[in-house]
C-alpha positions in Angstrom: 0.0 0.0 0.0 1.4 3.4 -0.9 0.5 6.8 -2.4 3.1 7.7 -5.0 5.5 5.3 -3.3 5.4 7.3 0.0 4.8 5.5 3.3 5.0 2.2 1.4 3.9 -0.8 3.3 3.3 -4.5 2.6 1.7 -7.3 4.6 1.8 -11.0 5.1 -1.4 -12.8 6.1 -1.7 -16.4 7.1 -4.4 -19.0 6.8 -4.3 -22.4 8.4 -6.7 -25.0 7.2 -8.7 -22.3 5.4 -9.0 -20.1 8.5 -7.3 -16.8 8.9 -4.7 -16.7 11.8 -4.3 -13.1 12.7 -1.6 -13.9 15.3 0.7 -14.8 12.4 0.1 -11.6 10.3 3.1 -9.4 9.7 3.4 -5.9 8.4 6.3 -4.4 6.6 7.4 -0.8 6.2 9.4 -0.6 3.0 12.9 0.5 3.9 14.7 1.0 0.6 14.4 4.6 -0.6 14.8 3.5 -4.3 11.7 1.3 -4.3 9.8 2.9 -7.0 8.3 -0.3 -8.3 5.9 -2.8 -6.9 8.3 -5.5 -8.0 11.2 -3.9 -6.0 9.0 -3.7 -2.9 7.9 -7.3 -3.3 11.5 -8.4 -3.6 12.4 -6.5 -0.4 9.5 -7.9 1.6 10.1 -11.5 0.5 13.9 -11.2 1.3 13.0 -9.9 4.7 10.3 -12.5 5.3 12.7 -15.4 4.6 15.5 -14.0 6.7 13.2 -14.4 9.7 12.8 -17.7 11.5 9.0 -17.8 11.0 7.5 -21.1 10.0 7.7 -21.7 6.3 4.3 -21.9 4.5 3.0 -24.8 2.5 2.0 -22.4 -0.3 3.0 -18.8 -1.1 0.4 -16.6 -2.8 1.5 -13.3 -4.2 -0.8 -10.5 -5.2 -0.3 -10.1 -8.9 0.4 -11.9 -12.2 3.3 -13.1 -14.2 5.8 -10.3 -13.2 5.1 -10.8 -9.5 5.4 -14.6 -9.8 8.7 -14.3 -11.6 10.1 -11.9 -9.0 9.0 -14.2 -6.2 10.5 -17.3 -7.9 13.8 -15.4 -8.2 13.8 -14.7 -4.4 12.9 -18.3 -3.6 15.7 -19.6 -5.8 18.2 -17.1 -4.3 17.2 -18.3 -0.7 17.2 -22.0 -1.8 13.5 -22.4 -0.8 11.3 -24.9 -2.5 7.7 -24.0 -1.7 4.8 -24.0 -4.2 4.0 -20.5 -5.4 1.0 -18.9 -7.2 0.0 -15.4 -8.2 -3.5 -14.1 -7.9 -4.1 -11.6 -10.7 -7.2 -9.7 -11.6 -8.8 -8.1 -14.7 -9.4 -10.8 -15.7 -9.2 -12.9 -12.6 -6.7 -15.7 -13.0 -4.1 -17.7 -11.1 -0.5 -17.9 -12.4 1.2 -21.1 -11.3 4.9 -20.6 -10.4 6.3 -23.5 -12.5 7.9 -23.8 -15.9 5.9 -22.0 -18.5 3.8 -20.1 -15.8 0.5 -21.7 -16.8 -2.7 -19.8 -16.1 -6.0 -21.0 -14.5 -8.9 -18.8 -15.7 -12.7 -18.7 -15.3 -12.7 -20.0 -11.7 -14.6 -17.2 -10.0 -17.3 -19.6 -8.7 -14.8 -22.1 -7.2 -14.7 -22.0 -3.4 -10.9 -22.3 -3.4 -10.7 -19.2 -5.6 -13.0 -17.3 -3.2 -10.6 -18.2 -0.3 -7.7 -16.9 -2.4 -9.6 -13.6 -3.0 -10.4 -13.4 0.8 -6.6 -13.7 1.5 -5.8 -11.1 -1.1 -8.4 -8.7 0.3 -7.3 -9.3 3.8 -3.7 -8.6 2.9 -4.8 -5.3 1.2 -6.8 -4.4 4.3 -3.9 -5.1 6.7 -1.3 -3.3 4.6 -3.5 -0.3 4.0 -4.3 0.0 7.7 -0.5 0.2 8.4 0.0 2.7 5.6 -2.8 5.0 6.9 -1.3 4.8 10.4 2.2 5.8 9.1 0.8 8.6 6.9 -1.4 10.0 9.7 1.4 9.8 12.2 3.6 11.8 9.9 0.8 14.3 9.3 0.0 14.8 13.0 3.6 15.0 14.2 5.0 17.4 11.5 
């Protein structure tokens, strides 16, 4: 979440057995000053996430399509991590599978699993935006 790349934030949400586990959510304030790209921010957040000792997931879902999946695959390879990865893209809604050829799954809007993925994406947006608004308001109030 950002406005013109100011007060940029990102989030990690976690679901276990299809249920959100808010105790495992994490928020990230983007630190690099030259992060003028969503892909650079994704790269920073994934690198920071995997440097922590948090439990590794069974599946990684990134918000976005082919460019975001390629970026995430690069980070996984760099960190020698082998976890299935998908990207959730919209307009049109589709899933990008993080394997050779980056196949797409389309026309799945009515599938319950896809609705769970949308819930996770929306929850991640909500959590990141909440932190972004907090940082922006804090800067406004104290300056």
